[in-house]
Every structure is written in structure tokens, then in C-alpha cells.
C-alpha positions, 0 to 999 in steps of 0.5 A, spaced: 892 970 855 898 967 860 902 962 862 898 958 869 901 953 874 900 950 881 902 949 887 900 945 892 902 941 898 900 935 902 902 938 908 898 944 911 904 951 909 906 957 912 902 962 909 905 968 913 912 965 912 911 963 904 908 971 901 915 974 907 918 968 902 916 969 896 914 977 897 920 980 895 921 976 887 915 977 885 913 983 881 912 979 874 910 973 876 902 973 878 899 968 884 893 968 888 891 963 894 887 954 891 884 954 897 880 949 896 887 944 894 890 948 900 895 950 894 897 956 891 895 959 883 901 963 879 900 966 872 905 969 868 902 974 862 903 974 856 906 981 857 911 979 861 913 973 857 921 974 857 928 972 860 926 976 867 920 973 868 923 966 866 929 967 872 923 970 877 918 964 875 925 958 877 926 962 884 920 962 886 919 955 883 926 952 888 921 957 894 915 953 893 918 947 893 923 949 901 916 949 902 914 942 900 910 944 894 909 940 888 908 945 882 903 943 877 
């Protein structure tokens, strides 16, 4: 089981820049592309659910907002 979220943008995304911004943060949260919606999926596995994963999640959301992505 996992907690899964999606971020998407109505504007084109600079995927290379986004990748560079999230990779130093990402250790517990799994990321995957959603090409049909110009989006990015991310998932927190149940086994990784703890305070460190929550901190990482909030840092990722901050980065995604800088890229004008909405998180669902």
C-alpha cells in the first residue's frame, strides 16, 4: 500500500530542470511521469511513512509549486 499523489501543470514543464530540482531531495518518495496529463506522480510507500518521508514530501511540494504545478 502507498499514498499516491499527482502534480500537473497547464503549462509546459521543463522536465530537465524539474528533475535536477527534485533528485537531491528524493530518497523515500517514489516519482513517476504521467505523460498524458503533463504531470508527475509521486508515491509514499507504507513502509516509508514516517516523519522523514513527510519532510521530504513537503519539500517536494514546495519545488513543484515553483514549477507552477498543482498537487492532488
